[in-house]
C-alpha positions as CSV (number, residue, x, y, z in Angstrom):
1,M,11.0,3.8,28.9
2,T,11.2,1.6,26.0
3,F,14.0,-0.5,25.7
4,D,16.1,0.6,22.2
5,F,18.1,-3.0,20.8
6,R,20.2,-0.9,18.9
7,I,21.3,0.8,22.0
8,F,21.9,-3.4,23.1
9,S,23.9,-3.8,19.8
10,I,26.5,-1.3,20.1
11,M,26.7,-1.9,23.8
12,L,27.8,-5.2,22.7
13,A,29.7,-5.1,20.3
14,F,32.2,-2.2,22.9
15,M,32.3,-5.0,25.4
16,A,33.5,-7.6,22.7
17,L,36.4,-4.7,21.4
18,V,37.1,-4.9,25.6
19,I,37.5,-8.1,26.0
20,A,39.3,-9.1,22.9
21,P,42.7,-9.4,24.0
22,A,41.7,-11.7,26.7
23,A,39.9,-14.0,23.7
24,E,42.9,-13.8,21.8
25,A,45.1,-15.5,24.2
26,Q,41.7,-17.7,25.0
27,N,43.0,-18.6,21.2
28,R,46.6,-19.6,21.5
29,L,45.6,-22.6,23.2
30,G,44.3,-24.1,20.2
31,N,40.8,-24.0,18.4
32,S,39.3,-26.5,20.3
33,E,38.9,-24.2,23.1
34,L,36.3,-22.3,21.1
35,N,32.7,-22.1,21.5
36,V,32.2,-22.4,17.6
37,P,35.5,-23.1,16.4
38,A,36.0,-22.5,12.8
39,T,38.0,-24.6,10.1
40,L,39.5,-23.1,7.1
41,M,38.5,-25.6,3.9
42,A,39.6,-25.6,0.2
43,E,37.3,-26.8,-2.4
44,A,40.4,-28.3,-4.5
45,Q,44.0,-27.8,-2.8
46,Q,45.1,-27.4,-6.9
47,V,44.4,-24.0,-8.3
48,K,44.8,-22.7,-11.7
49,A,45.9,-19.3,-12.8
50,G,43.2,-17.1,-13.8
51,Q,40.5,-19.1,-12.4
52,N,38.2,-19.3,-9.0
53,V,38.7,-21.6,-6.2
54,T,36.4,-21.4,-3.3
55,L,37.0,-21.9,0.3
56,A,34.8,-22.5,3.3
57,F,34.9,-21.3,6.9
58,V,33.5,-24.7,8.7
59,M,31.9,-23.4,12.0
60,E,30.8,-26.3,14.3
61,P,29.0,-24.9,17.3
62,K,29.6,-27.4,20.4
63,P,26.3,-27.9,22.1
64,T,23.7,-25.1,23.1
65,W,26.1,-22.6,21.1
66,H,25.2,-20.7,18.1
67,G,26.8,-18.3,15.4
68,Y,25.4,-15.4,13.5
69,W,24.1,-14.1,10.3
70,E,26.2,-11.2,8.7
71,N,23.4,-9.1,10.2
72,P,22.8,-10.6,13.4
73,G,19.2,-8.8,14.8
74,D,18.8,-7.0,17.6
75,A,21.9,-8.2,19.1
76,G,24.9,-9.7,17.8
77,I,28.0,-9.6,15.9
78,G,28.5,-10.6,12.8
79,M,31.2,-12.4,11.2
80,S,35.0,-10.5,10.0
81,F,37.5,-11.4,7.9
82,D,41.3,-9.9,7.4
83,W,43.3,-11.5,4.8
84,T,46.7,-11.7,4.2
85,L,46.8,-12.6,0.4
86,P,49.8,-12.9,-2.3
87,A,50.0,-10.3,-5.2
88,G,47.2,-11.5,-7.5
89,V,44.7,-13.3,-5.1
90,T,41.6,-11.2,-4.8
91,A,38.9,-12.4,-1.6
92,G,35.5,-12.2,-2.5
93,K,31.9,-11.1,-0.5
94,P,31.9,-13.9,1.7
95,K,28.7,-15.8,1.0
96,F,26.1,-16.8,4.3
97,Q,23.9,-20.2,4.9
98,V,20.1,-19.6,4.9
99,P,19.6,-18.6,8.7
100,D,17.3,-19.0,11.7
101,T,15.7,-16.8,14.0
102,L,16.0,-16.8,17.9
103,L,13.7,-14.8,19.8
104,I,14.4,-14.3,23.5
105,S,12.7,-12.1,25.9
106,G,11.6,-9.7,22.9
107,I,15.1,-9.7,21.4
108,M,15.5,-11.1,17.5
109,N,18.5,-13.1,16.8
110,Y,19.3,-14.0,13.1
111,I,21.8,-16.9,13.7
112,Y,22.9,-20.6,13.0
113,K,21.6,-23.3,15.4
114,G,24.0,-26.2,14.5
115,D,26.6,-26.5,11.9
116,Y,27.0,-24.0,9.2
117,A,29.6,-22.5,6.7
118,V,30.8,-19.2,5.3
119,L,31.7,-19.5,1.7
120,V,34.5,-17.0,-0.1
121,D,35.6,-17.3,-3.1
122,L,39.3,-16.5,-4.2
123,T,39.9,-15.2,-7.7
124,L,43.1,-15.9,-9.2
125,A,45.3,-13.5,-11.7
126,D,46.4,-14.7,-14.8
127,D,49.8,-14.3,-14.4
128,I,50.0,-16.4,-11.5
129,R,53.0,-18.5,-11.6
130,P,52.8,-22.1,-10.6
131,G,54.1,-23.3,-7.0
132,P,52.6,-22.9,-3.9
133,L,49.7,-20.0,-2.8
134,P,49.8,-19.7,0.8
135,I,46.5,-18.3,2.5
136,T,45.7,-16.4,5.6
137,V,42.9,-14.7,7.6
138,K,41.9,-13.7,11.0
139,S,38.4,-13.9,11.5
140,E,36.1,-12.9,14.7
141,W,32.8,-13.9,15.3
142,L,30.5,-13.7,18.3
143,S,29.9,-17.3,19.9
144,C,26.2,-17.2,22.1
145,T,24.0,-19.3,24.1
146,D,20.7,-18.2,25.0
147,E,22.3,-16.7,28.4
148,I,26.0,-15.9,27.7
149,C,27.9,-14.6,24.8
150,V,32.0,-15.0,24.6
151,P,33.8,-13.1,21.4
152,E,36.0,-15.2,19.5
153,Q,38.4,-15.0,17.1
154,D,41.1,-17.3,15.3
155,E,44.2,-17.3,12.9
156,L,43.4,-19.5,9.7
157,S,45.7,-20.5,7.1
158,I,45.9,-22.8,4.2
159,T,48.4,-23.5,1.5
160,L,47.0,-24.4,-2.3
161,Q,49.3,-25.2,-4.8
162,V,48.9,-23.2,-8.6
163,V,49.5,-25.6,-11.3
164,G,48.9,-25.6,-14.7
165,K,46.1,-25.3,-17.3
166,D,46.2,-29.0,-18.1
167,A,46.5,-30.2,-14.9
168,P,43.8,-32.0,-13.0
169,V,42.1,-30.6,-10.2
170,V,39.9,-32.7,-7.8
171,L,36.9,-31.0,-6.5
172,D,36.2,-31.6,-2.6
173,K,31.9,-32.6,-2.6
174,R,31.5,-31.7,0.9
175,F,31.3,-28.3,-1.1
176,N,27.9,-29.3,-2.7
177,G,26.1,-29.7,0.2
178,F,27.4,-25.9,1.8
179,R,26.5,-24.8,-1.4
180,A,23.2,-26.4,-1.1
181,A,22.1,-24.3,2.0
182,L,22.7,-21.1,0.5
183,P,20.1,-19.2,-1.1
184,R,19.6,-18.9,-3.8
185,P,19.2,-16.1,-6.8
186,L,16.0,-14.9,-7.0
187,G,16.3,-13.5,-10.7
188,S,13.4,-11.2,-10.7
189,E,13.6,-7.6,-8.5
190,A,11.5,-7.2,-5.7
191,S,10.2,-3.9,-3.9
192,F,9.0,-2.6,-0.8
193,A,7.4,0.5,0.3
194,V,7.9,2.1,4.0
195,T,4.3,3.7,5.1
196,D,2.3,4.4,7.8
197,N,5.1,2.7,10.3
198,L,4.7,-0.6,8.1
199,F,7.3,-2.2,6.2
200,R,5.9,-4.3,3.2
201,L,7.5,-6.6,0.8
202,S,6.5,-7.8,-3.1
203,V,8.4,-10.5,-4.2
204,P,7.5,-12.3,-7.8
205,L,7.5,-15.8,-6.3
206,P,5.5,-18.6,-8.8
207,A,2.4,-19.5,-7.1
208,N,3.2,-23.2,-7.5
209,V,6.8,-22.6,-5.2
210,E,6.3,-24.6,-1.9
211,I,6.6,-22.6,1.0
212,D,6.5,-23.2,4.5
213,S,6.9,-20.7,7.6
214,P,8.2,-17.9,5.4
215,Y,10.6,-15.7,7.2
216,F,12.7,-12.5,5.4
217,F,16.2,-11.8,6.7
218,I,16.8,-8.3,6.3
219,L,20.6,-7.2,5.3
220,E,20.1,-3.4,6.2
221,D,19.8,-2.6,9.8
222,G,17.6,0.0,10.6
223,V,14.7,-0.4,8.2
224,V,12.8,-3.3,10.0
225,D,11.6,-4.0,13.8
226,Y,13.4,-7.2,13.9
227,A,11.3,-8.3,16.6
228,A,7.9,-7.7,14.8
229,P,5.9,-10.7,13.6
230,Q,5.7,-11.3,9.9
231,K,2.9,-11.4,8.0
232,F,2.5,-13.2,4.7
233,T,-0.3,-13.5,1.6
234,R,-0.4,-14.7,-1.8
235,D,-1.5,-13.0,-4.1
236,G,-1.2,-15.1,-7.4
237,D,2.8,-15.1,-8.4
238,R,3.4,-12.5,-5.9
239,L,4.6,-13.3,-1.9
240,I,3.8,-10.0,0.1
241,L,5.6,-9.7,3.5
242,E,4.2,-6.9,6.3
243,T,5.5,-5.7,9.5
244,D,6.4,-2.9,11.5
245,A,9.3,-0.8,10.3
246,R,12.0,1.5,12.4
247,G,13.3,3.5,9.1
248,D,12.8,4.7,5.7
249,G,16.7,5.5,5.1
250,F,17.2,3.5,2.1
251,D,16.0,3.5,-1.8
252,A,17.2,-0.1,-2.1
253,I,17.2,-3.4,0.6
254,N,18.7,-6.9,-0.1
255,G,18.0,-10.3,1.8
256,I,16.9,-13.8,2.3
257,L,13.5,-14.7,1.6
258,K,13.5,-18.2,3.7
259,I,10.9,-20.5,2.6
260,G,12.1,-23.5,3.9
261,D,14.5,-25.1,6.1
262,H,17.5,-24.2,4.7
263,T,15.8,-23.1,1.4
264,G,15.3,-19.6,0.5
265,F,16.1,-16.9,-2.0
266,L,18.3,-13.8,-2.2
267,I,16.1,-10.8,-2.9
268,S,16.9,-7.2,-4.1
269,A,14.5,-4.7,-3.6
270,V,13.8,-1.1,-4.7
271,K,11.6,1.5,-3.7
272,G,8.1,1.4,-4.9
273,D,4.1,0.8,-4.2
274,V,3.6,-2.3,-2.6
275,A,-0.2,-3.0,-1.5
276,M,-1.2,-5.7,1.1
277,T,-3.2,-7.6,-1.3
278,G,-4.0,-11.5,-1.9
279,L,-5.1,-13.9,0.7
280,P,-3.3,-14.7,3.9
281,L,-0.5,-17.5,3.7
282,A,-2.2,-20.3,5.7
283,G,0.7,-22.9,6.9
284,D,0.2,-26.6,6.1
285,G,-2.9,-25.6,4.2
286,Q,-1.3,-23.7,1.9
287,K,1.3,-25.5,1.1
288,T,-0.8,-28.9,1.0
289,E,-3.5,-27.1,-2.1
290,S,-0.2,-25.6,-3.7
291,N,1.5,-29.0,-3.4
292,G,-1.6,-30.8,-5.1
293,S,-1.9,-27.9,-7.5
294,L,1.1,-28.6,-9.0
295,L,1.4,-32.4,-8.6
296,F,-1.6,-32.6,-10.9
297,L,0.0,-30.3,-13.7
298,A,3.5,-32.0,-13.2
299,L,1.8,-35.2,-13.2
300,G,0.1,-34.3,-16.4
301,G,3.3,-33.4,-18.0
302,A,5.0,-36.4,-17.2
303,L,2.4,-38.3,-18.6
304,L,2.5,-36.6,-22.0
305,G,5.8,-36.2,-21.8
306,G,6.5,-39.9,-21.8
307,L,4.1,-40.5,-23.9
308,L,5.7,-38.9,-26.4
309,L,8.9,-40.0,-25.8
310,N,8.2,-42.9,-27.8
311,L,8.2,-40.3,-30.9
312,M,12.4,-39.5,-30.1
313,P,15.3,-41.1,-32.1
314,C,16.9,-42.4,-28.6
315,V,13.8,-44.9,-27.4
316,F,12.8,-46.0,-31.2
317,P,15.3,-49.0,-31.4
318,I,14.4,-50.8,-28.0
319,L,10.5,-50.1,-29.0
320,S,11.3,-52.7,-31.9
321,L,11.8,-55.2,-29.3
322,K,8.4,-54.7,-28.1
323,A,7.4,-54.7,-31.6
324,I,8.8,-57.9,-32.4
325,S,6.5,-58.6,-29.4
326,L,3.4,-57.8,-30.0
327,A,3.7,-59.0,-33.6
328,K,4.7,-62.6,-32.3
329,A,1.7,-62.5,-30.1
330,G,-0.7,-61.4,-33.1
331,G,-4.2,-61.0,-32.2
332,S,-4.1,-63.1,-28.5
333,E,-5.9,-60.9,-25.9
334,A,-4.4,-62.7,-23.3
335,V,-1.0,-62.7,-24.4
336,V,-0.4,-59.2,-25.6
337,R,-2.4,-57.8,-22.1
338,R,0.3,-60.3,-19.9
339,D,2.9,-58.3,-22.2
340,A,1.5,-55.6,-21.9
341,L,1.5,-55.3,-18.5
342,A,4.7,-56.7,-17.4
343,Y,6.1,-54.0,-20.5
344,T,4.6,-51.3,-18.4
345,A,6.1,-53.1,-15.4
346,G,9.1,-53.0,-16.5
347,V,9.3,-49.1,-17.6
348,V,7.4,-47.7,-14.2
349,L,9.8,-49.7,-11.6
350,V,12.9,-48.5,-13.6
351,A,11.9,-45.0,-13.7
352,T,10.5,-44.3,-10.0
353,A,14.2,-46.1,-9.0
354,L,16.4,-43.6,-11.5
355,G,14.0,-41.0,-9.8
356,A,14.4,-42.7,-6.0
357,V,18.5,-42.4,-6.6
358,L,18.5,-39.1,-7.9
359,L,16.2,-37.8,-5.2
360,G,18.9,-39.7,-2.8
361,L,21.8,-37.9,-4.4
362,R,20.2,-34.7,-3.9
363,A,19.4,-35.3,-0.5
364,S,23.2,-36.0,-0.2
365,G,24.5,-33.2,-1.2
366,A,25.3,-33.9,-4.6
367,A,24.5,-31.6,-7.7
368,V,22.9,-34.3,-10.0
369,G,19.7,-34.1,-12.3
370,W,18.2,-36.1,-15.0
371,A,20.4,-38.6,-16.6
372,F,22.6,-38.6,-14.7
373,Q,23.9,-42.2,-15.1
374,L,24.8,-41.4,-18.5
375,Q,27.5,-38.7,-17.7
376,D,29.8,-42.0,-16.4
377,P,31.3,-43.5,-19.4
378,R,31.5,-46.8,-17.6
379,I,27.4,-46.8,-17.7
380,I,27.6,-45.8,-21.6
381,F,30.0,-48.7,-21.9
382,V,27.9,-51.3,-20.4
383,L,24.6,-50.2,-22.2
384,L,26.9,-50.4,-25.5
385,A,27.5,-54.2,-24.6
386,L,23.8,-54.9,-24.2
387,V,22.6,-53.1,-27.0
388,T,24.9,-55.0,-29.3
389,A,24.2,-58.5,-27.8
390,I,20.3,-57.7,-28.4
391,G,21.0,-56.5,-32.5
392,L,23.2,-59.7,-33.2
393,N,20.8,-61.5,-31.6
394,L,18.1,-59.8,-33.3
395,A,20.4,-60.6,-36.6
396,G,19.9,-64.6,-35.8
397,L,23.7,-64.6,-34.9
398,F,22.6,-66.5,-31.4
399,E,19.5,-66.9,-29.6
400,L,18.3,-66.9,-25.7
401,P,15.5,-69.2,-24.9
402,N,14.7,-67.2,-21.8
403,V,13.7,-63.9,-23.5
404,N,11.2,-62.7,-25.8
405,F,12.4,-64.5,-28.7
406,G,13.5,-67.7,-29.4
407,N,11.0,-71.1,-30.4
408,K,11.1,-72.0,-26.5
409,L,8.9,-69.7,-24.8
410,T,6.6,-70.4,-22.1
411,G,4.1,-67.8,-20.3
412,K,6.8,-66.9,-17.3
413,D,9.3,-66.5,-20.2
414,G,7.4,-64.1,-22.1
415,A,6.2,-61.8,-19.4
416,A,9.8,-62.2,-18.0
417,G,11.1,-60.7,-21.5
418,S,8.5,-58.1,-21.9
419,F,9.3,-56.4,-18.0
420,W,12.8,-56.6,-18.9
421,T,12.4,-54.7,-22.4
422,G,10.2,-51.9,-20.6
423,A,13.3,-51.7,-18.4
424,L,15.8,-50.8,-20.7
425,A,13.0,-48.7,-22.8
426,A,13.4,-46.4,-19.4
427,F,17.1,-46.8,-19.5
428,V,17.8,-45.7,-22.4
429,A,14.8,-43.0,-22.5
430,T,16.7,-40.9,-20.0
431,P,18.6,-39.0,-22.2
432,C,15.7,-37.7,-24.1
433,T,13.4,-34.4,-23.0
434,G,10.5,-33.7,-25.1
435,P,7.8,-31.1,-24.5
436,F,6.3,-31.1,-21.5
437,M,9.0,-32.7,-19.7
438,A,11.1,-30.2,-18.6
439,A,8.6,-28.7,-16.9
440,A,7.4,-32.4,-15.1
441,L,10.8,-33.2,-13.9
442,G,11.7,-29.7,-12.8
443,A,8.8,-30.0,-10.4
444,T,10.3,-32.7,-8.7
445,I,13.0,-30.3,-7.2
446,V,10.3,-28.4,-5.4
447,L,7.8,-31.2,-4.6
448,P,7.9,-33.5,-1.7
449,P,10.0,-36.9,-2.3
450,V,6.4,-39.2,-2.6
451,A,5.3,-36.1,-4.4
452,A,8.2,-36.5,-6.7
453,L,8.1,-40.5,-6.8
454,V,4.3,-40.0,-8.5
455,I,6.2,-37.7,-11.5
456,F,9.1,-40.4,-12.2
457,A,6.4,-43.4,-12.3
458,G,4.2,-41.1,-14.2
459,L,6.5,-40.4,-16.9
460,G,6.8,-44.2,-17.2
461,V,3.1,-45.2,-17.7
462,G,3.2,-42.4,-20.6
463,L,6.1,-44.0,-22.2
464,A,4.3,-47.6,-21.8
465,L,1.0,-45.7,-22.7
466,P,0.9,-47.0,-26.7
467,F,1.2,-50.7,-25.8
468,L,-1.7,-51.0,-22.6
469,L,-4.0,-49.0,-25.7
470,I,-2.9,-52.1,-28.1
471,A,-3.5,-54.6,-24.9
472,F,-7.0,-52.9,-23.3
473,V,-8.5,-51.7,-26.5
474,P,-10.3,-54.0,-28.7
475,A,-10.4,-51.6,-31.9
476,I,-6.5,-51.3,-31.8
477,R,-5.8,-55.1,-30.9
478,S,-7.6,-56.2,-33.8
479,R,-5.4,-54.7,-36.4
480,L,-2.1,-56.1,-34.8
481,P,-1.1,-58.5,-37.7
482,K,-1.3,-62.4,-37.6
483,P,2.2,-64.2,-37.3
484,G,3.8,-65.4,-40.1
485,P,6.8,-66.0,-42.3
486,W,7.0,-62.4,-42.2
487,L,8.0,-62.3,-38.8
488,D,11.5,-63.7,-39.2
489,S,12.5,-60.8,-41.4
490,F,10.6,-57.7,-39.7
491,R,13.3,-59.3,-36.7
492,K,16.5,-59.0,-38.4
493,I,14.9,-55.4,-39.9
494,M,14.7,-54.4,-36.6
495,A,18.3,-55.5,-35.8
496,V,19.5,-52.2,-38.1
497,P,18.5,-49.6,-35.4
498,M,20.1,-51.6,-32.7
499,F,23.7,-51.4,-34.5
500,L,22.4,-48.0,-35.4
501,T,22.5,-47.2,-31.5
502,S,25.6,-49.0,-30.9
503,I,27.5,-46.7,-33.4
504,G,25.7,-43.5,-31.3
505,L,27.1,-45.0,-28.1
506,I,30.4,-45.6,-29.4
507,W,30.5,-41.5,-31.1
508,L,29.1,-40.6,-27.6
509,L,32.1,-42.3,-25.8
510,G,34.7,-40.8,-27.9
511,R,33.1,-37.2,-27.5
512,Q,33.3,-37.9,-23.6
513,I,37.0,-39.3,-23.5
514,G,38.9,-38.8,-26.8
515,T,40.0,-40.9,-30.0
516,D,41.3,-43.4,-27.7
517,A,37.8,-44.8,-26.4
518,L,36.7,-45.0,-30.3
519,G,39.5,-47.6,-30.8
520,L,39.0,-49.0,-27.3
521,S,34.7,-49.4,-28.7
522,L,35.9,-51.0,-31.9
523,V,37.5,-53.5,-30.4
524,F,35.7,-54.3,-27.6
525,L,32.9,-54.8,-30.0
526,L,34.8,-57.1,-32.2
527,T,35.2,-59.2,-28.7
528,V,31.7,-59.1,-28.1
529,S,30.7,-60.5,-31.6
530,L,33.3,-63.3,-31.4
531,I,32.1,-64.3,-27.6
532,L,28.8,-64.5,-29.3
533,W,29.4,-65.9,-32.7
534,W,31.2,-68.7,-30.9
535,F,27.9,-69.2,-28.6
536,G,25.5,-68.9,-31.5
537,G,28.0,-71.7,-33.6
538,G,27.2,-74.4,-30.2
539,Q,23.8,-73.6,-30.6
540,M,23.7,-74.8,-34.1
541,K,25.2,-78.3,-33.1
542,G,23.7,-78.8,-29.9
543,L,26.7,-77.8,-27.2
544,S,26.0,-76.0,-24.2
545,R,28.2,-73.0,-24.1
546,G,26.1,-71.0,-22.1
547,A,28.5,-70.4,-18.8
548,L,32.0,-70.1,-20.6
549,T,29.9,-67.4,-22.7
550,S,28.5,-65.9,-19.6
551,A,32.1,-64.8,-17.8
552,A,33.9,-64.3,-20.8
553,M,31.4,-61.5,-21.6
554,V,31.6,-60.4,-18.0
555,A,35.7,-60.2,-18.6
556,A,35.1,-58.2,-21.8
557,V,33.3,-55.4,-19.8
558,L,35.0,-55.2,-17.3
559,G,38.2,-55.5,-19.1
560,G,36.7,-52.2,-21.6
561,I,36.0,-50.1,-18.3
562,I,39.0,-50.9,-16.5
563,A,40.7,-49.6,-20.0
564,L,38.8,-46.6,-20.3
565,P,41.1,-43.2,-20.4
566,G,40.2,-40.8,-17.3
567,E,39.3,-37.1,-16.6
568,E,42.3,-35.5,-18.4
569,A,41.3,-37.2,-21.9
570,M,37.5,-35.9,-21.1
571,N,39.0,-32.2,-20.2
572,S,41.0,-32.2,-23.5
573,Q,38.2,-33.4,-25.7
574,K,35.9,-30.3,-24.3
575,L,38.4,-27.8,-25.6
576,A,38.5,-29.8,-28.8
577,H,34.7,-29.5,-29.3
578,S,34.3,-26.0,-28.6
579,S,37.6,-24.2,-30.9
580,A,35.7,-26.2,-34.1
581,A,32.2,-24.9,-33.5
582,T,30.2,-22.6,-36.2
583,L,28.9,-20.4,-33.2
584,P,31.9,-20.1,-31.1
585,S,31.4,-19.7,-27.1
586,E,32.8,-19.6,-23.8
587,P,32.5,-22.4,-21.3
588,F,29.8,-21.1,-18.9
589,S,30.1,-20.0,-15.5
590,E,27.9,-17.8,-12.9
591,S,30.9,-15.1,-12.8
592,R,31.2,-14.7,-16.6
593,L,27.7,-14.4,-17.1
594,S,27.9,-11.4,-14.0
595,E,30.5,-9.7,-16.3
596,L,28.8,-10.0,-19.7
597,R,25.5,-8.9,-18.3
598,A,27.2,-5.8,-16.5
599,S,28.9,-4.7,-19.4
600,G,25.3,-4.6,-21.1
601,Q,26.5,-7.2,-23.6
602,P,23.4,-9.6,-24.6
603,V,24.0,-13.1,-23.8
604,F,22.8,-16.4,-25.3
605,A,23.4,-19.5,-22.4
606,Y,22.2,-22.7,-24.1
607,F,23.5,-25.7,-21.9
608,T,23.8,-29.6,-23.6
609,A,25.4,-32.9,-23.2
610,D,26.4,-35.3,-25.7
611,W,23.6,-38.2,-24.8
612,C,21.2,-35.7,-25.1
613,I,19.0,-36.6,-28.4
614,T,17.5,-33.2,-28.3
615,C,20.0,-31.3,-27.6
616,K,22.2,-32.6,-30.5
617,A,19.1,-31.7,-32.9
618,N,18.7,-28.6,-31.7
619,E,22.5,-27.4,-32.1
620,A,22.2,-28.8,-35.8
621,A,19.3,-27.5,-36.6
622,A,19.3,-23.7,-35.3
623,I,22.1,-23.0,-32.9
624,Q,25.5,-24.5,-34.7
625,R,23.6,-22.2,-38.1
626,T,25.5,-19.8,-40.4
627,E,22.1,-18.0,-40.3
628,T,22.4,-17.9,-36.3
629,A,25.9,-17.3,-35.9
630,E,25.9,-14.2,-38.5
631,A,22.9,-12.3,-36.2
632,F,24.5,-13.1,-33.2
633,E,27.8,-11.3,-34.6
634,A,25.8,-8.4,-36.0
635,A,24.1,-8.0,-32.2
636,K,27.3,-8.3,-30.2
637,V,25.6,-11.5,-28.7
638,A,28.1,-13.3,-26.3
639,V,27.6,-16.8,-26.2
640,L,28.1,-19.0,-23.0
641,M,27.5,-22.7,-23.9
642,G,27.6,-25.2,-20.3
643,D,28.3,-28.9,-21.3
644,W,26.4,-31.3,-18.7
645,T,27.9,-34.7,-20.5
646,R,30.1,-35.4,-17.7
647,P,29.0,-34.2,-14.3
648,D,29.1,-30.6,-13.3
649,P,27.8,-29.0,-9.6
650,V,28.0,-25.9,-11.0
651,I,25.5,-26.3,-13.6
652,S,23.3,-29.2,-11.8
653,R,22.6,-25.9,-9.6
654,F,22.4,-23.9,-12.1
655,L,19.5,-25.9,-13.9
656,E,17.9,-26.4,-10.4
657,E,17.6,-22.9,-9.9
658,H,15.7,-22.1,-13.4
659,G,13.5,-25.2,-12.3
660,R,15.5,-27.6,-14.8
661,A,16.3,-31.3,-13.6
662,G,18.5,-31.5,-16.8
663,V,19.0,-30.5,-20.0
664,P,18.3,-28.8,-22.5
665,L,18.0,-25.2,-21.2
666,Y,18.6,-22.1,-23.3
667,L,18.4,-18.7,-22.0
668,Y,18.6,-15.2,-23.4
669,Y,19.3,-11.8,-21.5
670,A,18.7,-8.9,-23.4
671,P,20.6,-5.7,-21.7
672,G,19.2,-4.5,-18.5
673,E,16.0,-7.2,-19.0
674,E,15.6,-10.4,-17.2
675,P,16.1,-13.8,-18.9
676,V,14.0,-15.2,-21.4
677,I,13.8,-19.0,-21.1
678,L,13.6,-20.4,-24.6
679,P,11.4,-23.3,-26.1
680,Q,13.0,-27.1,-25.7
681,I,12.6,-27.4,-29.2
682,L,14.7,-24.9,-31.5
683,T,14.7,-23.0,-35.2
684,V,16.9,-20.3,-36.6
685,A,14.0,-18.1,-36.9
686,T,13.5,-18.0,-33.0
687,L,16.8,-17.2,-32.1
688,V,17.4,-15.1,-35.1
689,D,14.2,-13.3,-34.3
690,L,14.8,-13.0,-30.7
691,V,17.9,-11.0,-31.3
692,D,16.4,-8.6,-33.7
693,K,13.6,-8.0,-31.1
694,S,16.2,-6.9,-28.3
695,V,18.5,-4.9,-30.9
């Protein structure tokens, strides 16, 4: 006689109901008496009418204990929630993190082995008035070890504060880590079939996605034999699963496809024909081969993308510094090669360091992407001081003998100047995104850290490649002009793009923080100019004013940073910008996107940042144009705009889900169809034709 594990689950649930009163008495002793204690947290203590707030049930199992996923498998009980909410507040469906498996004596359990969190979104009605908002929920769950199970429950409460629409809201950064363990939406529908007592699932998954020990957690009970082995094959861009079936009573199923530690995709599948094709998934060998191919393609994209960055306007001002260095070196092979290698070292080191910081922040749970440092106005302010000082130096207001320009160069000083020029070029190049870069940087999301750092280093090599070619290809080097009187005039001309960059940075600060920043920036520039003018005057008289000048510059920069306006100014700026656009848009949110798609309305979603030159160029040339606005209005296209000028974890996660490490990203959702990812360089014709085809 075969033991039916479904009967075991029913018996266990019945026992839980019988024992519940005793468990309730136990809970009166306090949360610390529970084996899997729960803590209720809110992402923000301040909430606003008409918006959402996320709550987290943070579960912290004691050693040897575990909790269960919403479908516990062969045995166990999922978590339940009984809410007591004020009028106008509704609770959404709980979101569970990617679970683990536990097989004991042929019984498969879907569990959480360590600390985990269950997230629930609360939606507030538009007419909720400011004031306290008490939230209470009675929750029940099952806590188990490998030997025993104990049903537990607790009544948790939290009081939030409803504030006005203009009030600041502080988010709890721990929620970034909670969300990082949630399965990501796959974005494409899978198909499944049950034939000859076999269950097969075909999942559209690009071949370059890294997979480590995959497992499919099905949400619906009675479809598969939980304890049966799961066999996977890869057939191009599809992953196919085969396991033993238990029943065939569903036309659609849902679940989580786990592809790594705490990493997975939400799967929705409908009935269809599924054949077991392709090659068996071969653990580490398959992963290594996939990683190797992805690394090769991504490295090529990084090299080409870095090379094309030399043509972008955001990098050109810094390249003018290198042009002066090359012109001064003339045809000297030794000097040109030395400076080119030093410049390359500076570019590669900074690009790799920025990549390492980015990977470290992601590993800590922060939702950040490429060019994250330019989301901080303080970094922009320091960069403004540096670029302005370089421009005044090029214009001849003062001299710095220890960098590339000056009449006391030594071999060591020249190489050091080239190194720091390369470092500055890499730092300034980060907001630029050109062809080939999006896919290359997106690959760093799924590649191992060491391979991802190789991609960032490849980007730096591509950026430095023109100067390496000049240094090591004699035919190119021979065409370099010889030093002469023209060099001083050329140097002064190169001050112009530096000053233009300063103007651009002032504009960016104004966009980020508001008009107060414009006045502050102008006062700061005047202060910097006066300090450097005083320093240059001392040089002409043979006076040493270096120490005082350095102290004054540091004081000016620190004072300016302290005086920068805060988050409130940033929030007001966002509202002001969106209201004056040729193509009106709504702020992006995944809930609004889902609502528009459910209503059958076409949607154009674009993600931008004020420091992204490519983004601004596309907006001026294609998006914010009358022709585009008229075509979108005629087709009733809803427009959602994700502003990533300042850090936004929601946008960061959405970009990552679509294989992007930064902006721009352009998506078009035709009614009932999968989104189309548009090119990074847009034209009016691209957008208008896309709308015309979907009408």
